[in-house]
Every structure is written in C-alpha cells, then in structure tokens.
N, C-alpha and C positions, 0 to 999 in steps of 0.2 A: 574832821577832814576825811577820814576813811569812808564815812557814810556818803559824802559828796562824790568821792571818786567812784563809788559803786552806783550812784544815782544816774550818772551820765550814760554809762553803757546800758543800764536798764531802760532808760527813756529812749535811747537809740533803737533798742530792740523792739520796743512797743511801736515806735514810728514805722519801722521797717515792716513789721507784721501788718499794721493797719494799711500801709500802702499796697502791700501784696494782696490783701483781702478786698480791696476796692475794685469793683468791676465797672467796665464802661457802661454808661446808661444805654438802655435799649430804646429803639425808636418808639415813640408814641404816635400812632397814626390817628389822625382826626376822623370823626365819623364820616365826613365826606370822602376822605381818602379810602377808608374801609369800604364804603359803598362802591366807589369807582373800581377798586381792585376786585371786589366780589363780582361786579357786573362783567368786568373784562375776562375773568376766569370762570364764569358760570358754565357748568357742563363740561369742564375740562379737568383732567387729572395730571398730577405732576409726574414727570419722569425723572430719571437720574440726572444730576447736574452735569453740564458739559463745560469744558474749558473755553471753547471759542465758538462764535457764530459768524456767519457771513456778514459782510458789512450791511448797513441798513440805509434806508432813505428816511429823511426827516419825517415824512408823513407815515412811516411805519413804526414810529416811536411814540409811546404815550407816557407822560410823566404823571405818576401817582402822587408822589411827595418827594421830599429830599432824600428818602431812604429807598425808594422803589421806582424803577424805570422798566417799562415793558417794551420789548422789541417784537414785532410781528413778522413772521416769514411763512407765507402761505397759511396752512391750517395750524401752525404752531405759534404760540405766544411764549416768549422767553422772559422770565422774571429776573431782573438784575437788581441786586442789593449791593450797592457800592460799599466797600469797607469803610466804616466810619461815616457813611452818608455822602451826599453830594450837595453840600450846602449852597443854596441859592438857585438851584435848578427848578424848584417847585413854583417859584414866583413867575415863571415863564418870561422873565426879563432877560435871561441869559440863554445862550445857545451852546450846545455841546459840540466841541471840536475834537475829532479823533486825531491822535498823533501816533505814529508819523502819518503823514498824508502823502499820496493816497495809500490806503490800506485795504486789503481784501478781507480782513477779519477783525472782529473785536474779541479780545481775549481777557481772561482773568489775569489780573496783575497789570493790565494796561492803565496808564494814567491818562485820563480824559481832561481836557481843559474846558473851562466855562468862559465864554466871551460875552461881554456886553456889546451887542451889535451897534449901539448908538455911538458909544465912545471908543469902541474897538480896544478896550482895555481888558486884560485878563481879569476875570471875576472869581477865580479860584480853580480848583481841580479836584478830581476824585479818582479813586483807584477801584477798578472793577473787580468784583468777585466772580465766582462761577455763575453760569447762566442755568436757570432751572426751566426746562421746557414743559409747557402745559399743552396737551392735545385732547381732542374729543375722543372718547373711547370708540373703538370700531364696533 
C-alpha cells in the first residue's frame, strides 16, 4: 500500500516535467514558401522589430504561408509572424479583417479576423507579433 501511495506523486511529477519540457512546434515552411520569402526579401536587411505599422491596402500585403505575412510600405517590407500562426490564410480563400475598424495602425497583440468572403462566416483569427522591417541598404 505504501508503494502505491508513493507511485502516484512520482507519476504526477513525471507528467508535469514532461508537459513543461514540451515546446510548441516551429513552423515548417514549404520549399515554395521559402522561395517566395527569399525573393520578396532579396537585397534587403532586417532592422529592429517595431510594435506598429500604418494600416495597409490589400494589394500591399503578400501571404507567404500560415506563419508569414508581408506588408509593404514604400521601400520597406515588414515581416509579420503571427503568434501561433494564422491558420487558413495561406489558402487565399479567406480575407484578413482588422479589428477595430477603421484603424490607423496594425500593432503587435492585435487580433485579426479571417473571413470567408463567400459565406461571410468567421474563419478564425490570429494574433499579430512585432513587425520586422526589411529595407535595402543605402
């Protein structure tokens, strides 16, 4: 009986340690997405991350994959890597809706909605992280 009473706390400790040691899976970018990202950032260097950027026009946004969205502003391309990804945006079947509307900025921590334009049903959401600016060196 005493062995059993010691086994439960020991197993609980093992489960807790295993859960803490587990890390979130990192995005695996397809070869096509890697090529698209390399092409979009060719000749550019990364600057320090920024918290917010000015709002964008849909034609100034490029979706690389569910983990990477590019926003273009003049000579700067901002790389957005939503926290945990933005599942469903890469298929180009959903559109990104900024909340609240209208907004003058997109910021880290903002929750963006995905909308199916045909059914007009919410198709998910994603939380933006910091924006990394890429510019051509002077």
